[in-house]
N, C-alpha and C positions, 0 to 999 in steps of 0.2 A: 334337504330332509331327506331322513332314512327311515322306513317302515319294517319293522320285521315283526314277522308273524309266530305265535308260538301254537302251537298245536301235540297232540298224540292221544292217543287212545283213554278209554276210561280209566281212571287209577293211577294212572302215569305220574301225574305230580304235576301236570301245568300249571294249574292255580298256585302252586308253592312256588311255581318259578315269577309267575305273575307278582305275587305280591315279596318274594325278593326285589324284583324291579322295581317295584312301588314305595318298599323302603327305601331302595337308593334313590331316589327320587324321580323316576322315568313314570312316563303316562304309560299305562296300559286299559287299550279298549277291553272289556269285555262283552263278548259276543252273546254271552245265553244271557247275561241281565238286559244289557241294553235289546237286546232282541224282545225282552219280556215288558220294560219301556215302549218298546216302538208302538207292540202291540195293544198297548192299552190308553199312550197318548197320540197316535198316529189318526186322524182324522180317516184320512185315503184307507192306508193299513185295517183300518176297523171296520170300515166300509169293504173291505174287498173277503175281509174272513167270513166278516155275518154273511156278506151274498154269497159266499162260498159253505159254510156250516153252519148255517140259520141265528137268525137273530137272537133267538135265546142265547150264542153263546157269553153275549155281554149282558150283564145285569147291572144299571145301575150308571153305566158304559164303563164298567170293571171285566174284563175279562175271566169266565170262569173258564181256568187251566183244566181244572177234569174232563169240563163236559167236553171240551175241544178236544182233548185228550181222546177221549173216548167215543168219540168223534172220524178222527186223521188215525190214528197210530192201530196196527193191525191190518191196514188197508193201503198197500202202495202207494196206489195211483189216488188217494186223497191226501197220504202224506206229503207225496210228490206236489200237490196241489199247492199245498199250505206251506213246502218249502218254496213253489216258486211265488208265492206271494211275499214272504218275509224276506228271503235273502235279498232281492235288489234290494230292501230298503235297509237292512241293516250295512250292502257297502255302501251306499252312498249316505248313511250315515257315518260312516269308520272316515268312507273320504274324505267329506266332510271335516267330522270332528280332527282328522291328520290336519288336515292344512290350516285348520284355525293357532296353530304355532307351527310353520313349517321351518323356524331354525331347531328345532328339536327333534331327536330320536325318537322315537315311540312306535308302541309294540302293541298286536290284537292279539288278543289269545282264542279260541278258535279249535273246538273239539271237529269241527268239520271245515277247519279252513281250505279241503281242498275242493270237496264235495259243492260247498254254496261259495268258490270261484274267487274267495277272498287272495285268498294266494297268487292272482291275476292284482293285486291294488299291493303287495310287500315286495319288497328289495333280498328278503332272506327271509329263507323258514327255519324258526330250530323246533327240532320232534323230542320232546321228552320223550322216552322210554324207562321201561320197568320190564321185570321178568314176570310173565304172564299169573303165576300163580303169586307173587307178591300183589300187583295189581287186585288178583280179587279179592284178597285180604284187607286190601285198604278197601275197596267199594264194599265190601261186607261190613268192614267194621260202622265207617262213618254211614253206611245207608240201612243196614238188617236186610237186605237182600241176600238170598240163598246161593250158596256157588254158582247154581245152576241161573238162576235170571243173572247172576255176571254177567257171564259166557253167552248166553243169550242177546245180552246188549252188546256185548265185544262183538260179537258174530255179526251184529245191524252195522257194525263201523266200516271202515277203509282199511284192508290189510293192514297189517304192522310194515312187511316187506314193500310194499310199495310205497308208506309215508317213508321210510329210510331210503329206498330210491328219488324222492321225489324234493327230499329233505337236505339245506344245504347244509347244518352241523344238527349234528346229536348228541345229545346229553343223557347220558346212562342216570336214572334218579334210582339205583337200586340198594344204597349205603351202603355201597363200599367205597365208597368216590363220592368226594365231595362235591354237591349241588352248587354250594358256593363260591367253589374257587372255578366249577366248570364255567359260572356265570361269568363270573369275573374276567376270567378267561376272554371268553368270545366279547365281550364289552370292551378290552383293550385290544382288539383285531382290529386293523385302519380298516375305515369305513371310505 
């Protein structure tokens, strides 16, 4: 079994690569959606989050994401506490998920692959990257954020050069090169 991590900054095109892989028949674990699922379904995770951020972050058993965000974000110590609760649960869930079909190549998509220590569970890391101006434009188009808001989000993520140093392969999603061809080329490499 081979497990490959897909990472990159906001607006880089991680989801584009993940969707290409899904179309090709590969399994891709999306950490964002799985973290949301776990925060709503895992009794232990729900207990820990409610203990740390107040019982009212859950209404009728469902997570009130805006309320949790208002209590966590903007406070580095609270973000660290939330991450210390959620990241281990996501890692364990990905590990179980990936071992459910051990004969297959599978992928995990995460903007915070290194920060959440998911890189320790994969055999290689594919970094999806694009020029900053293009990334800002993409995020603005899909979210309505201002350029300054996008830059602030970028600044809160791992430095692009650090990601490049740690990645096994780099996929350039700048519109000048075929991303499909690059993905196919990586898939053809012996593992």
